[in-house]
C-alpha positions as CSV (number, residue, x, y, z in Angstrom):
1,A,4.8,-15.1,1.8
2,R,4.5,-18.7,0.5
3,L,5.1,-17.6,-3.1
4,L,8.1,-15.4,-2.1
5,K,9.8,-17.8,0.3
6,D,12.7,-18.4,-1.9
7,H,13.5,-14.8,-2.5
8,K,15.8,-13.8,0.3
9,L,15.5,-10.1,-0.3
10,V,11.8,-10.1,0.4
11,I,10.8,-9.8,4.1
12,L,7.1,-9.1,4.7
13,T,6.2,-7.2,7.9
14,V,2.7,-7.3,9.2
15,V,1.7,-4.5,11.6
16,G,-1.6,-4.7,13.3
17,D,-3.9,-7.3,14.9
18,G,-6.7,-8.0,12.5
19,S,-9.2,-10.7,12.9
20,E,-7.2,-13.1,10.7
21,L,-3.8,-12.6,12.5
22,E,-3.7,-15.7,14.6
23,R,-4.8,-17.9,11.7
24,I,-2.1,-16.4,9.4
25,R,0.5,-16.8,12.1
26,S,-0.5,-20.5,12.5
27,V,-0.2,-21.1,8.7
28,C,3.2,-19.4,8.6
29,L,4.4,-21.4,11.5
30,A,3.1,-24.7,10.1
31,E,4.7,-24.0,6.7
32,G,7.9,-22.8,8.2
33,L,7.8,-19.5,6.4
34,Q,10.7,-17.4,7.5
35,N,10.1,-14.3,5.3
36,I,7.2,-12.8,7.3
37,E,7.4,-10.9,10.6
38,F,4.6,-9.9,12.9
39,Y,4.9,-6.6,14.8
40,G,1.4,-6.7,16.3
41,R,-0.6,-3.6,17.1
42,R,1.4,-0.4,17.4
43,P,0.5,3.1,18.5
44,L,-0.4,5.6,15.8
45,Q,2.7,7.7,16.6
46,D,4.9,4.7,15.6
47,M,3.5,4.6,12.1
48,P,5.6,7.3,10.4
49,G,8.8,5.6,11.7
50,L,7.7,2.2,10.5
51,F,6.7,3.7,7.1
52,Q,10.2,5.2,6.7
53,E,11.9,1.9,7.6
54,S,9.9,0.1,4.9
55,D,11.0,-0.3,1.3
56,A,7.4,-0.3,0.2
57,L,3.9,-0.2,1.8
58,L,1.1,-2.6,0.9
59,V,-2.5,-1.7,0.7
60,S,-5.1,-4.4,-0.1
61,L,-8.8,-4.8,-0.3
62,K,-11.1,-7.8,-0.9
63,K,-12.4,-8.4,-4.4
64,D,-15.8,-6.7,-4.2
65,P,-17.5,-4.2,-6.6
66,I,-18.1,-1.8,-3.8
67,F,-14.4,-1.7,-2.8
68,A,-13.5,-1.1,-6.4
69,K,-15.2,2.3,-6.1
70,T,-13.3,3.4,-3.0
71,I,-9.8,4.8,-2.3
72,P,-8.6,3.4,1.0
73,S,-7.3,6.1,3.4
74,K,-4.2,4.0,3.7
75,I,-3.3,5.1,0.1
76,Q,-3.3,8.7,1.2
77,A,-1.3,8.0,4.4
78,Y,1.2,5.9,2.5
79,M,1.6,8.5,-0.3
80,A,2.2,11.2,2.3
81,S,5.1,9.1,3.7
82,G,6.9,9.2,0.4
83,R,7.3,5.5,0.1
84,P,6.5,3.3,-2.9
85,L,3.1,1.5,-2.8
86,I,2.1,-2.0,-3.6
87,A,-1.6,-2.0,-4.2
88,S,-3.5,-5.3,-4.3
89,L,-6.9,-3.9,-5.2
90,D,-9.2,-3.1,-8.0
91,G,-10.8,0.0,-9.5
92,V,-10.3,3.6,-8.4
93,G,-7.6,2.8,-5.7
94,A,-5.5,0.9,-8.2
95,Q,-6.0,3.6,-10.8
96,V,-4.7,6.3,-8.4
97,V,-1.5,4.3,-7.8
98,K,-1.1,3.8,-11.6
99,D,-1.9,7.4,-12.5
100,S,0.5,8.8,-9.8
101,Q,3.3,6.3,-10.8
102,S,3.8,5.7,-7.1
103,G,4.0,1.9,-7.1
104,E,3.0,-1.4,-8.4
105,T,-0.5,-2.8,-8.6
106,A,-2.1,-6.3,-8.7
107,P,-5.7,-7.3,-8.9
108,A,-7.4,-7.9,-5.6
109,E,-7.1,-11.4,-4.2
110,N,-4.6,-12.4,-6.9
111,A,-1.6,-13.8,-4.9
112,Q,0.5,-14.6,-7.9
113,A,0.1,-11.1,-9.4
114,L,0.9,-9.6,-5.9
115,A,4.0,-11.7,-5.6
116,E,5.1,-10.5,-9.1
117,A,4.4,-6.9,-8.2
118,I,6.6,-7.3,-5.1
119,L,9.4,-8.9,-7.0
120,K,9.2,-6.2,-9.7
121,L,9.7,-3.5,-7.0
122,T,12.4,-5.5,-5.3
123,H,14.5,-5.7,-8.5
124,M,14.2,-2.0,-9.3
125,S,17.1,0.3,-8.7
126,P,17.0,2.3,-5.4
127,Q,16.7,5.4,-7.6
128,S,13.5,4.1,-9.3
129,R,12.0,3.2,-6.0
130,Q,12.9,6.7,-4.7
131,Q,11.2,8.2,-7.7
132,M,8.0,6.3,-7.0
133,G,8.1,7.5,-3.4
134,D,8.7,11.1,-4.6
135,N,5.8,10.7,-7.1
136,A,3.6,9.4,-4.2
137,K,4.3,12.4,-2.0
138,R,3.8,14.9,-4.9
139,Y,0.5,13.3,-5.8
140,F,-0.6,13.4,-2.2
141,Y,0.1,17.1,-1.9
142,E,-1.5,17.9,-5.2
143,N,-4.6,16.0,-4.6
144,Y,-5.3,15.2,-0.9
145,Q,-4.2,18.2,1.1
146,K,-7.1,19.3,3.3
147,N,-7.1,23.0,2.1
148,R,-7.0,21.9,-1.5
149,I,-9.9,19.5,-1.1
150,I,-12.0,22.1,0.8
151,G,-11.3,24.6,-2.0
152,Q,-12.4,22.1,-4.6
153,I,-15.6,21.4,-2.7
154,I,-16.4,25.1,-2.3
155,E,-15.7,25.7,-6.0
156,Y,-18.0,22.9,-6.9
157,L,-20.8,24.1,-4.7
158,E,-20.6,27.6,-5.9
159,R,-20.6,26.4,-9.5
160,Y,-23.8,24.4,-9.0
161,K,-25.8,26.7,-6.7
């Protein structure tokens, strides 16, 4: 938010009530940051609507070798929504976003690169952002649908009996 405060087109919305929420609110208030809104905790049934109202959805993980080997479940949920992703993470999760051409990536815990990724997406045409969202949804259905995954597991198990 600090790095993007002069970019009037960028409004960051935080949904949830994580352990750092009050500290982050205090910092934003102390610095007079006007480009960030806090929605607090919302029921699960509100998420699809919130996703659809968003221009892009952010997924982030700490910089840690173990996290670089995981794909956060948020990536799958965000892809299913058909919205572009902004991924501030390393490893496999970032590679999925790149391979699917569903958004912009930045290394974990790199605020400058994250701000640049957000600005890059902000300055894209609506058609380019829509294409990213379409790519996300297609990738989700091709790779994460329950029946497809179950079929792949069964095929693997039968192959290596």
